[in-house]
C-alpha positions as CSV (number, residue, x, y, z in Angstrom):
1,X,0.2,0.0,0.4
2,X,1.3,3.5,-0.8
3,X,-1.0,6.1,1.4
4,X,-0.8,10.0,1.4
5,X,-2.6,12.4,4.1
6,X,-2.9,15.9,3.3
7,X,-4.2,17.9,6.2
8,X,-6.8,21.0,4.9
9,X,-8.7,23.7,6.5
10,X,-11.4,21.5,7.4
11,X,-10.8,18.4,6.5
12,X,-7.7,15.7,6.5
13,X,-8.1,13.6,3.5
14,X,-5.9,10.1,2.7
15,X,-5.7,8.6,-0.6
16,X,-4.3,5.1,-0.5
17,X,-3.2,2.9,-3.5
18,X,-3.1,-0.5,-3.5
19,X,-0.1,-1.9,-5.7
20,X,-1.2,-5.3,-5.9
21,X,-5.0,-5.0,-7.0
22,X,-4.8,-1.6,-8.6
23,X,-7.2,0.1,-6.5
24,X,-8.0,3.2,-4.9
25,X,-9.0,3.9,-1.2
26,X,-10.0,6.8,0.6
27,X,-11.5,8.6,4.1
28,X,-12.4,11.9,4.9
29,X,-12.2,13.4,8.9
30,X,-12.6,16.6,10.2
31,X,-9.5,18.6,11.2
32,X,-7.8,18.8,14.3
33,X,-6.1,22.0,14.7
34,X,-5.6,21.2,18.3
35,X,-3.1,18.6,17.2
36,X,-2.8,17.9,13.8
37,X,-1.1,14.5,14.1
38,X,-4.6,13.3,15.6
39,X,-6.6,13.9,12.6
40,X,-4.0,11.7,10.1
41,X,-4.8,8.9,12.9
42,X,-8.4,9.6,12.6
43,X,-8.4,9.4,9.1
44,X,-6.1,5.8,9.1
45,X,-8.3,4.7,11.6
46,X,-11.8,6.0,9.4
47,X,-10.4,4.4,6.1
48,X,-9.9,0.6,8.0
49,X,-6.5,0.3,6.4
50,X,-4.0,-2.5,7.9
51,X,-1.0,0.3,8.3
52,X,1.5,-2.7,8.8
53,X,0.6,-2.8,4.9
54,X,2.0,0.5,4.1
55,X,4.7,0.8,2.5
56,X,5.2,4.4,2.1
57,X,2.9,7.6,3.8
58,X,3.3,10.5,2.4
59,X,2.8,14.0,4.3
60,X,1.3,17.3,3.5
61,X,1.0,19.4,6.7
62,X,0.2,22.8,6.9
63,X,1.8,23.3,10.4
64,X,5.0,25.1,9.1
65,X,2.8,28.0,7.6
66,X,0.0,28.2,10.3
67,X,2.8,28.3,13.0
68,X,4.1,31.9,11.1
69,X,0.7,32.9,10.5
70,X,0.0,32.5,13.6
71,X,3.0,33.5,15.1
72,X,3.0,30.6,17.7
73,X,6.2,29.7,16.7
74,X,10.2,29.5,18.7
75,X,11.4,32.6,20.7
76,X,14.6,33.2,18.2
77,X,17.6,34.8,17.8
78,X,19.8,36.2,14.9
79,X,23.4,36.2,14.8
80,X,25.1,38.5,12.0
81,X,28.2,39.8,11.0
82,X,29.3,43.2,12.7
83,X,27.3,46.3,11.0
84,X,24.5,44.5,9.8
85,X,23.0,44.4,12.7
86,X,19.4,46.0,11.4
87,X,19.2,44.5,7.7
88,X,16.6,42.2,8.8
89,X,14.3,44.7,10.7
90,X,14.6,47.5,8.1
91,X,14.1,45.1,4.8
92,X,13.6,46.8,1.4
93,X,13.0,50.7,1.1
94,X,10.0,49.9,-0.9
95,X,6.4,51.0,-0.4
96,X,4.3,48.0,-2.0
97,X,1.1,49.8,-1.1
98,X,1.6,53.7,-2.1
99,X,-1.4,54.9,-1.0
100,X,-2.8,52.9,2.1
101,X,-2.7,55.0,5.1
102,X,-2.6,52.4,7.4
103,X,0.0,50.7,5.5
104,X,2.6,48.5,7.8
105,X,6.3,46.7,6.8
106,X,6.2,42.9,7.9
107,X,6.5,42.7,11.9
108,X,10.3,40.8,12.5
109,X,9.9,37.0,13.9
110,X,13.0,38.4,15.9
111,X,13.0,42.2,17.6
112,X,16.1,44.1,17.6
113,X,17.4,43.6,21.0
114,X,17.9,39.8,20.1
115,X,20.3,40.2,17.6
116,X,23.3,39.7,18.3
117,X,26.8,41.0,15.5
118,X,29.5,39.2,16.1
119,X,33.0,39.9,14.5
120,X,34.3,38.3,11.5
121,X,34.3,39.4,7.8
122,X,34.4,37.8,4.3
123,X,34.4,39.9,1.4
124,X,32.0,39.8,-1.8
125,X,33.8,36.5,-3.3
126,X,34.2,34.9,0.2
127,X,37.8,35.6,0.8
128,X,38.5,36.3,4.7
129,X,39.3,39.5,5.4
130,X,38.8,39.4,9.3
131,X,38.8,36.3,11.0
132,X,35.7,35.2,13.3
133,X,35.2,36.2,16.7
134,X,35.1,33.1,18.6
135,X,35.3,34.8,22.0
136,X,32.1,36.8,21.0
137,X,30.4,33.3,19.9
138,X,30.7,31.9,23.4
139,X,29.4,35.1,25.1
140,X,26.6,35.4,22.9
141,X,25.7,31.4,24.0
142,X,25.8,32.6,27.1
143,X,23.3,35.6,26.6
144,X,21.2,33.0,24.8
145,X,20.8,30.6,28.2
146,X,20.1,33.8,30.3
147,X,17.1,35.3,27.7
148,X,15.4,31.8,27.1
149,X,15.9,31.4,23.8
150,X,14.8,28.0,21.9
151,X,16.0,29.0,18.2
152,X,18.9,30.6,16.5
153,X,19.3,32.1,12.7
154,X,22.7,32.7,11.8
155,X,23.2,34.5,8.7
156,X,26.5,36.5,8.0
157,X,27.8,38.5,5.1
158,X,28.6,36.7,2.3
159,X,28.7,33.2,3.5
160,X,26.8,32.0,0.3
161,X,30.1,32.2,-1.1
162,X,32.0,30.9,2.0
163,X,30.2,29.0,4.5
164,X,33.0,28.5,7.2
165,X,32.4,31.0,9.4
166,X,28.8,30.1,10.1
167,X,29.7,26.3,10.1
168,X,31.8,27.4,12.8
169,X,29.3,29.2,14.7
170,X,26.8,26.5,14.3
171,X,29.9,24.0,16.0
172,X,30.0,26.3,18.6
173,X,26.7,26.7,19.4
174,X,25.6,23.0,19.4
175,X,28.3,22.3,22.0
176,X,27.1,24.9,24.1
177,X,23.5,25.3,23.6
178,X,22.3,21.9,23.2
179,X,18.7,22.4,23.3
180,X,18.8,25.3,20.9
181,X,17.6,24.5,17.6
182,X,20.1,26.1,14.6
183,X,19.2,27.5,11.1
184,X,22.6,28.1,9.2
185,X,21.5,30.3,6.0
186,X,24.5,28.4,4.0
187,X,22.1,25.5,5.0
188,X,18.7,26.8,3.8
189,X,20.3,28.8,0.9
190,X,23.3,29.6,-1.1
191,X,22.0,32.8,-2.9
192,X,23.0,36.7,-2.6
193,X,20.2,39.2,-1.5
194,X,20.9,39.6,2.4
195,X,16.8,40.3,3.4
196,X,15.4,37.9,1.9
197,X,18.3,35.2,2.7
198,X,17.8,36.6,6.5
199,X,14.5,35.7,6.4
200,X,14.3,33.1,5.1
201,X,17.1,31.7,7.4
202,X,14.8,33.6,10.8
203,X,11.6,32.1,9.5
204,X,13.6,28.7,9.1
205,X,14.4,29.0,12.7
206,X,11.2,30.2,13.9
207,X,9.0,27.5,12.6
208,X,11.7,24.7,13.1
209,X,11.1,23.7,16.5
210,X,7.9,23.2,16.8
211,X,7.8,21.2,13.4
212,X,10.3,19.3,14.7
213,X,8.5,18.3,17.3
214,X,5.1,17.6,15.1
215,X,7.3,15.3,12.4
216,X,8.5,13.6,16.1
217,X,5.5,12.9,17.6
218,X,3.6,11.9,14.6
219,X,6.2,9.3,14.0
220,X,6.1,8.1,17.3
221,X,2.1,7.8,17.0
222,X,2.4,5.7,13.6
223,X,5.4,3.9,15.2
224,X,2.3,2.4,18.1
225,X,0.6,1.6,15.1
226,X,2.8,-0.6,14.4
227,X,3.8,1.3,11.0
228,X,7.4,0.4,9.8
229,X,7.2,1.9,6.2
230,X,9.0,5.0,4.9
231,X,7.3,8.3,6.2
232,X,8.1,11.5,3.6
233,X,6.7,15.2,3.9
234,X,5.9,16.9,0.8
235,X,7.6,20.1,-0.3
236,X,6.5,23.4,-1.5
237,X,8.4,22.2,-4.7
238,X,6.3,19.6,-5.7
239,X,8.8,17.1,-4.4
240,X,9.3,14.8,-1.0
241,X,11.9,14.7,1.5
242,X,13.0,12.4,4.0
243,X,11.8,13.6,8.1
244,X,15.3,14.3,8.8
245,X,15.6,17.2,5.7
246,X,12.3,18.2,6.9
247,X,13.3,18.9,10.2
248,X,16.4,20.7,9.2
249,X,15.0,22.7,6.4
250,X,10.6,23.3,7.6
251,X,10.8,26.3,5.4
252,X,10.6,23.9,2.4
253,X,7.0,22.2,3.4
254,X,5.3,26.2,3.8
255,X,3.1,25.4,1.0
256,X,3.3,21.6,0.8
257,X,-0.2,21.1,1.2
258,X,-1.4,22.8,-2.1
259,X,1.0,21.3,-4.6
260,X,-0.2,18.0,-4.1
261,X,-3.0,18.8,-6.4
262,X,-0.9,20.5,-9.0
263,X,1.0,17.5,-9.7
264,X,-1.8,15.4,-10.0
265,X,-3.3,17.9,-12.1
266,X,-0.4,18.0,-14.9
267,X,-0.3,13.7,-14.4
268,X,-3.9,13.5,-15.2
269,X,-3.9,16.0,-17.6
270,X,-1.3,14.3,-19.6
271,X,-2.8,11.1,-19.6
272,X,-6.1,12.4,-21.3
273,X,-3.7,14.4,-23.9
274,X,-4.1,17.9,-22.2
275,X,-0.2,18.8,-22.0
276,X,-1.5,22.4,-20.8
277,X,-3.7,23.0,-18.2
278,X,-4.7,24.9,-15.1
279,X,-5.2,23.6,-11.9
280,X,-7.4,25.0,-9.5
281,X,-8.2,23.6,-6.1
282,X,-10.9,25.4,-4.1
283,X,-10.6,23.7,-0.1
284,X,-12.7,25.2,3.0
285,X,-10.4,28.0,3.6
286,X,-8.8,29.4,0.3
287,X,-8.9,29.1,-3.9
288,X,-5.5,28.0,-5.7
289,X,-5.2,28.2,-9.8
290,X,-1.1,26.9,-10.8
291,X,-0.2,26.9,-14.5
292,X,0.7,23.6,-16.2
293,X,2.9,24.2,-19.6
294,X,4.1,21.4,-21.2
295,X,3.1,18.8,-18.3
296,X,5.7,20.6,-15.9
297,X,4.0,22.9,-13.2
298,X,5.4,26.5,-13.2
299,X,8.0,27.3,-10.3
300,X,8.9,30.4,-8.9
301,X,12.4,31.0,-6.7
302,X,10.5,32.7,-4.0
303,X,7.6,33.6,-2.4
304,X,6.1,35.7,0.4
305,X,4.2,34.1,3.3
306,X,1.0,36.8,3.9
307,X,1.6,38.1,0.8
308,X,3.7,40.7,-1.1
309,X,3.0,43.7,0.6
310,X,3.4,42.9,4.3
311,X,4.2,39.4,4.3
312,X,7.6,37.6,4.9
313,X,10.0,36.5,1.7
314,X,11.2,33.0,2.0
315,X,13.1,32.5,-0.9
316,X,13.4,28.8,-1.5
317,X,11.8,27.4,-4.5
318,X,8.1,26.8,-4.6
319,X,5.3,25.6,-7.4
320,X,3.5,28.9,-8.4
321,X,0.8,29.0,-6.7
322,X,-2.2,32.3,-6.6
323,X,-3.9,32.0,-3.6
324,X,-7.0,34.2,-2.6
325,X,-9.0,33.8,0.6
326,X,-12.3,31.8,-1.0
327,X,-12.9,28.5,-0.1
328,X,-16.2,27.1,1.1
329,X,-15.9,28.3,4.6
330,X,-15.0,31.7,3.5
331,X,-17.7,34.1,5.0
332,X,-19.8,36.4,3.4
333,X,-19.9,39.8,5.6
334,X,-21.1,43.7,5.0
335,X,-18.6,45.9,5.0
336,X,-18.6,49.4,6.2
337,X,-20.4,51.0,2.8
338,X,-23.0,48.4,2.8
339,X,-21.2,46.4,0.4
340,X,-21.2,42.6,1.0
341,X,-18.3,40.7,0.7
342,X,-16.9,37.2,0.9
343,X,-13.4,36.2,2.5
344,X,-10.8,36.0,3.5
345,X,-12.0,34.8,7.0
346,X,-13.1,31.9,7.2
347,X,-14.9,29.5,9.3
348,X,-12.3,26.9,9.1
349,X,-13.4,23.3,10.9
350,X,-14.2,24.9,13.9
351,X,-16.8,25.5,14.3
352,X,-17.2,25.8,10.3
353,X,-19.8,26.9,8.5
354,X,-23.3,26.9,9.9
355,X,-25.3,24.5,7.8
356,X,-22.3,21.6,9.2
357,X,-24.2,22.1,12.8
358,X,-21.1,22.6,14.6
359,X,-21.8,26.0,16.3
360,X,-21.1,28.3,13.4
361,X,-23.3,31.4,13.1
362,X,-21.7,33.2,10.2
363,X,-23.2,32.7,6.6
364,X,-20.4,31.1,4.1
365,X,-20.1,30.5,0.4
366,X,-21.1,26.3,1.4
367,X,-24.1,27.5,3.1
368,X,-24.9,29.4,0.2
369,X,-24.4,26.3,-2.3
370,X,-26.6,24.6,-0.5
371,X,-29.4,27.3,0.1
372,X,-29.5,27.4,-3.5
373,X,-29.7,23.8,-3.8
374,X,-25.9,23.4,-5.4
375,X,-25.1,20.8,-2.4
376,X,-27.4,18.3,-1.4
377,X,-28.0,18.6,2.4
378,X,-28.9,15.2,2.9
379,X,-26.5,13.2,0.7
380,X,-23.0,15.5,1.8
381,X,-20.2,12.9,2.5
382,X,-22.2,10.0,0.9
383,X,-24.9,11.1,4.1
384,X,-22.3,10.4,6.9
385,X,-23.0,14.4,7.7
386,X,-26.6,15.9,6.9
387,X,-26.9,19.6,6.4
388,X,-28.6,22.0,8.3
389,X,-30.2,24.1,5.7
390,X,-33.1,26.0,7.6
391,X,-30.2,26.9,9.7
392,X,-28.4,28.3,6.8
393,X,-31.2,30.4,5.4
394,X,-31.4,31.9,8.8
395,X,-28.1,32.9,8.9
396,X,-28.0,34.1,5.6
397,X,-31.5,36.5,6.4
398,X,-29.9,37.9,9.4
399,X,-27.0,38.4,8.4
400,X,-26.7,39.8,5.0
401,X,-30.7,39.3,3.5
402,X,-32.6,42.3,5.7
403,X,-29.5,44.6,5.7
404,X,-29.2,44.3,1.9
405,X,-33.0,43.9,0.7
406,X,-32.2,41.5,-1.2
407,X,-34.1,37.7,-1.1
408,X,-32.4,34.9,0.8
409,X,-31.9,33.1,-2.4
410,X,-30.7,36.7,-4.4
411,X,-28.2,36.9,-1.5
412,X,-27.4,33.4,-2.0
413,X,-26.7,34.1,-5.5
414,X,-24.9,36.8,-4.9
415,X,-21.9,35.3,-2.5
416,X,-21.5,32.7,-5.5
417,X,-21.0,35.2,-8.2
418,X,-18.4,37.3,-5.9
419,X,-16.5,34.3,-5.2
420,X,-16.5,33.2,-8.8
421,X,-15.3,37.1,-9.5
422,X,-12.0,36.7,-6.8
423,X,-11.4,33.0,-8.4
424,X,-11.4,33.9,-11.9
425,X,-8.7,36.4,-11.1
426,X,-6.5,34.3,-9.5
427,X,-6.7,31.9,-13.0
428,X,-6.3,35.3,-14.9
429,X,-3.3,35.6,-12.6
430,X,-1.4,32.5,-13.6
431,X,-2.3,32.3,-17.2
432,X,-3.1,36.0,-18.6
433,X,-0.7,38.0,-16.6
434,X,2.3,35.8,-17.1
435,X,1.6,36.0,-20.9
436,X,-0.3,32.8,-21.6
437,X,-4.2,32.9,-23.0
438,X,-6.2,30.3,-20.4
439,X,-8.4,29.7,-23.7
440,X,-5.7,27.7,-24.9
441,X,-5.6,25.3,-21.6
442,X,-7.6,23.0,-19.9
443,X,-9.5,23.8,-16.6
444,X,-8.8,20.9,-14.0
445,X,-11.2,21.8,-11.0
446,X,-10.3,19.8,-7.4
447,X,-10.6,20.2,-3.7
448,X,-14.3,19.4,-2.5
449,X,-15.3,23.1,-2.9
450,X,-13.4,23.3,-6.8
451,X,-16.2,21.1,-8.7
452,X,-19.1,23.1,-7.5
453,X,-17.3,26.3,-8.9
454,X,-15.2,25.3,-12.0
455,X,-17.7,25.5,-14.5
456,X,-19.0,29.0,-13.9
457,X,-15.2,29.6,-13.6
458,X,-14.9,28.8,-17.2
459,X,-17.6,30.4,-18.2
460,X,-16.5,33.7,-17.1
461,X,-12.9,33.5,-19.1
462,X,-14.2,31.4,-22.0
463,X,-12.2,28.4,-21.0
464,X,-13.3,25.7,-23.7
465,X,-12.5,22.5,-21.2
466,X,-12.8,21.3,-18.2
467,X,-11.9,18.5,-16.3
468,X,-13.3,16.9,-13.1
469,X,-11.0,14.3,-11.8
470,X,-11.6,11.1,-9.6
471,X,-11.2,12.0,-6.3
472,X,-11.2,15.6,-6.2
473,X,-12.1,15.9,-2.4
474,X,-8.7,13.8,-2.2
475,X,-6.6,15.6,-5.1
476,X,-4.0,17.1,-3.1
477,X,-3.2,13.5,-1.4
478,X,-3.6,11.9,-4.9
479,X,-0.8,14.0,-6.4
480,X,1.3,13.1,-2.9
481,X,1.4,9.6,-4.2
482,X,2.4,10.5,-7.5
483,X,5.7,13.1,-6.1
484,X,8.9,12.3,-6.5
485,X,11.5,13.0,-4.2
486,X,12.8,16.2,-5.1
487,X,15.9,18.7,-3.8
488,X,16.7,22.3,-5.5
489,X,20.1,24.2,-4.4
490,X,21.5,27.6,-5.9
491,X,24.4,28.9,-5.8
492,X,25.1,32.8,-6.3
493,X,27.5,32.7,-9.7
494,X,28.0,36.6,-11.3
495,X,29.4,36.8,-14.0
496,X,29.2,38.3,-17.4
497,X,27.7,35.3,-19.7
498,X,30.2,36.2,-22.2
499,X,33.3,35.7,-19.5
500,X,32.4,32.5,-17.8
501,X,35.4,30.0,-17.8
502,X,34.2,26.9,-18.8
503,X,36.6,25.1,-15.9
504,X,34.8,27.3,-13.3
505,X,30.9,26.2,-14.3
506,X,32.2,22.6,-14.3
507,X,33.8,22.8,-11.0
508,X,30.8,24.4,-9.5
509,X,28.5,22.0,-11.4
510,X,30.5,19.0,-9.7
511,X,30.1,21.0,-6.4
512,X,26.3,21.0,-6.4
513,X,26.2,17.3,-7.6
514,X,28.1,16.3,-4.2
515,X,25.8,18.7,-2.1
516,X,22.7,17.3,-3.8
517,X,23.7,13.5,-3.4
518,X,24.0,13.7,0.2
519,X,20.7,14.3,0.6
520,X,19.5,11.5,-1.4
521,X,17.7,8.8,0.5
522,X,18.8,6.1,-1.4
523,X,20.3,5.1,-5.1
524,X,17.6,5.0,-7.4
525,X,16.7,6.4,-11.0
526,X,17.9,10.1,-10.4
527,X,17.5,13.2,-12.5
528,X,19.5,16.2,-12.8
529,X,18.3,19.2,-13.9
530,X,19.8,22.4,-14.6
531,X,19.1,26.0,-15.1
532,X,21.2,29.9,-14.7
533,X,19.4,32.6,-13.9
534,X,20.2,35.6,-16.5
535,X,19.0,39.2,-17.0
536,X,20.5,42.5,-18.8
537,X,23.7,44.3,-17.0
538,X,21.9,47.0,-14.8
539,X,18.5,44.6,-14.3
540,X,17.6,43.9,-11.3
541,X,15.5,40.7,-11.6
542,X,16.3,37.7,-13.7
543,X,14.8,34.7,-16.0
544,X,15.6,31.5,-15.2
545,X,16.9,29.0,-18.8
546,X,17.2,25.4,-18.6
547,X,20.7,24.4,-19.2
548,X,22.2,20.8,-20.2
549,X,25.3,19.1,-19.1
550,X,26.5,19.4,-22.5
551,X,26.4,23.3,-22.9
552,X,27.6,23.3,-19.0
553,X,30.3,21.5,-20.7
554,X,30.9,23.8,-23.7
555,X,29.6,27.0,-21.7
556,X,27.6,27.3,-24.9
557,X,26.8,31.2,-24.9
558,X,25.2,31.9,-28.0
559,X,22.3,29.1,-27.3
560,X,21.9,30.4,-23.7
561,X,21.7,33.9,-25.1
562,X,19.2,33.2,-27.5
563,X,16.8,30.9,-24.9
564,X,17.1,33.9,-23.0
565,X,16.4,37.1,-25.3
566,X,13.4,34.1,-27.0
567,X,11.7,34.5,-23.2
568,X,12.4,37.9,-22.6
569,X,10.3,38.4,-25.8
570,X,7.4,36.2,-24.6
571,X,7.7,37.6,-21.0
572,X,7.4,41.1,-22.1
573,X,6.7,41.5,-25.4
574,X,10.4,43.2,-26.0
575,X,14.0,42.4,-25.9
576,X,17.1,43.9,-26.2
577,X,19.3,41.8,-28.0
578,X,22.8,44.0,-28.3
579,X,22.5,44.4,-24.7
580,X,25.2,42.6,-22.6
581,X,23.4,39.4,-20.6
582,X,25.2,38.5,-17.2
583,X,24.8,35.4,-14.9
584,X,23.2,35.9,-11.3
585,X,22.3,32.4,-10.2
586,X,23.3,28.5,-10.7
587,X,20.8,26.2,-9.9
588,X,20.5,22.5,-9.6
589,X,17.0,20.4,-9.2
590,X,17.8,16.7,-8.2
591,X,15.0,14.2,-9.0
592,X,14.4,11.0,-7.7
593,X,11.7,9.2,-9.9
594,X,9.0,7.0,-8.5
595,X,7.5,4.2,-10.6
596,X,5.0,6.3,-12.2
597,X,0.8,5.5,-10.8
598,X,-1.0,4.8,-13.7
599,X,-4.7,5.2,-13.6
600,X,-6.9,2.3,-13.4
601,X,-9.5,2.0,-16.2
602,X,-12.8,1.5,-15.5
603,X,-15.0,-1.3,-17.1
604,X,-18.5,-1.4,-18.9
605,X,-20.3,1.0,-20.8
606,X,-23.9,2.8,-20.5
607,X,-25.9,5.8,-21.0
608,X,-25.9,7.6,-17.8
609,X,-29.6,8.5,-16.5
610,X,-30.2,10.8,-13.4
611,X,-30.6,9.2,-10.5
612,X,-33.1,11.2,-8.9
613,X,-33.8,15.2,-9.5
614,X,-33.5,18.4,-7.4
615,X,-34.4,21.5,-7.7
616,X,-31.4,24.1,-8.0
617,X,-31.0,27.7,-8.9
618,X,-28.6,27.7,-12.1
619,X,-28.9,30.7,-13.9
620,X,-29.2,34.8,-13.4
621,X,-33.1,34.3,-13.6
622,X,-32.7,32.6,-9.4
623,X,-35.7,30.4,-10.1
624,X,-35.2,27.0,-9.4
625,X,-34.8,24.4,-12.0
626,X,-35.8,20.3,-11.9
627,X,-32.4,19.2,-12.5
628,X,-31.2,16.1,-12.7
629,X,-28.4,14.7,-10.3
630,X,-26.3,12.1,-11.1
631,X,-23.9,9.9,-9.1
632,X,-20.3,9.6,-10.2
633,X,-20.2,6.4,-9.0
634,X,-23.0,5.0,-11.3
635,X,-21.4,6.9,-14.7
636,X,-19.1,4.3,-16.8
637,X,-16.6,5.2,-19.5
638,X,-18.4,6.5,-22.4
639,X,-21.3,7.8,-21.1
640,X,-22.2,11.5,-21.9
641,X,-25.1,13.8,-20.9
642,X,-25.6,17.9,-21.4
643,X,-26.3,20.4,-18.7
644,X,-27.6,21.7,-16.7
645,X,-26.9,18.9,-14.4
646,X,-25.5,17.8,-10.8
647,X,-23.2,15.4,-10.6
648,X,-23.0,14.2,-6.8
649,X,-20.0,12.0,-5.4
650,X,-18.6,11.0,-1.3
651,X,-17.3,14.2,-1.1
652,X,-18.3,16.8,-4.0
653,X,-20.3,17.7,-6.3
654,X,-20.2,19.2,-9.9
655,X,-22.4,21.7,-11.1
656,X,-22.9,22.1,-15.5
657,X,-25.0,24.6,-16.9
658,X,-27.4,24.9,-19.5
659,X,-24.9,24.1,-23.1
660,X,-22.3,22.1,-20.8
661,X,-21.8,18.3,-22.6
662,X,-20.1,15.8,-20.2
663,X,-18.5,12.7,-21.2
664,X,-16.8,10.1,-18.7
665,X,-13.2,9.6,-20.0
666,X,-12.0,5.6,-19.5
667,X,-10.0,6.1,-16.7
668,X,-13.6,7.6,-15.1
669,X,-12.5,11.4,-15.4
670,X,-15.5,14.1,-16.3
671,X,-14.4,15.7,-19.3
672,X,-17.0,19.2,-19.9
673,X,-16.8,20.8,-22.9
674,X,-18.2,24.5,-22.1
675,X,-21.1,25.7,-23.8
676,X,-21.4,29.5,-25.1
677,X,-24.0,30.5,-22.4
678,X,-24.2,29.9,-18.6
């Protein structure tokens, strides 16, 4: 058995694949925010699996990012080179929101009084100008004990070129402060930009102790259940890592939950003949979109936790995801001027939407869908969790409708339309704003709420094809079953492109290969991918261009230059072919290939017949129509039918409008051709 467990804002999802029987299993239980590992154990128990039969268990978790957002991390100290004490506090001089009178810079995770300077200096090339003052390091260690420090971040000037001073500080601290968690910047990131590198190291130190305890607790609980297989942790870059690496680099798992669905979207799209797809995931708290081109998810070389304006930069590779606060649990509310808003506040798992009957009082997107009849109140989670439709109506009426002067149904319809507009913008951000036409892509929906809304988004953006995969509400967990082990390394290598010497590039490549192989958990099928960050001389930011081993050996400047000019033209609609180009960073991705997980084909063919009918609001008239409800488990390969229709399954419902046509693929996916009218 291969098993993956994904912790979401509302539900914890489990997917399992039996290698012998070529068969999937699924389970879902409410997330347990007080102890996330307990939700995993609950899910395993609910699935009925024998944990001793599990060979691999892949886990994606929000523990790291929640620790940062909720400010529940460790008490951290920061050690820096003398003269750079205020780099982390000052940050960048830009003001992202120029006209926001209430704008605030990100609040540092380490206060100034816990930022310590140490003497010792390297130049930009890594040469020692002044040796490290080890007596100062010893004095700082003593001070840390007095201050009750749990974790230390060490980020010295130019340590990305020569880590010797940082490494020595790490040795002293681990010998003196044995209970202290230590993050050294060169272990996390060997790339220039002092503030971003310092922030990434501070984030790693801040979440490290809690993540380490969580992983240890999970391992103990699994061992108590007789689990002796391999536990793997999902990373933000779309790969998995061992628990040992995860404990050392917890910042690499910040966005580990959403990326599973993107990995699965790429694989499902490829198997159905769609290499260019947009992955759309809508869960309980947020909706996310990501572009997949030529079968490969888009990567970014850094991101901001909590947003660009006032978030914390984490300069580690991540699958490029745009996220908006529109999930099934997103709360609908009225602002100070009387306008209806949706999100980003969420009812999450506790107390959840009003219709869950768990104490929630604020109307949400899920409540609106129940009122519109698109979610069957008595069939939710296969009937395991009946919903309180009347409670949802009363909440919308009391909180919203009477203030807006609208009917309950009109208000619910407005909530959904606002959410669709927000989510459509996310899809535009990953496509139109990157130079791609969304009409050239298929849209793959996942998450418990994704199929409910994805067809409306496709209508909004004129996307011709929507794919609803099997197990959409468990899709992130399914993607984790498909994920390879992956490690991303980077070294700053600032040179004019036409001045790069073959010998130094080859040496850099070989050194990074040694570092990469030390991270691997075993000898298997390994794929090495190289790329370089290039920019025109005088520019600040770069484009990442793939480079082959042959180009490394020969330093094929002409081919790299042509590829850079071509990508620059596509991204910005212009280039400067006469301007000099420089190399900034060299990147190496190490990917350990798993055996591909082939989606099992379904058997039998049959015409689709509606199992029942339900009245639902399906268009702008807000008039309920008698709508056929198809049970997805009864749909066989080759079946086809037209909208309006509802397709119901264990943990999700797909909404189709008039003019849409659905065809069931051989492997069970719903391929929906979008009509011209909604």
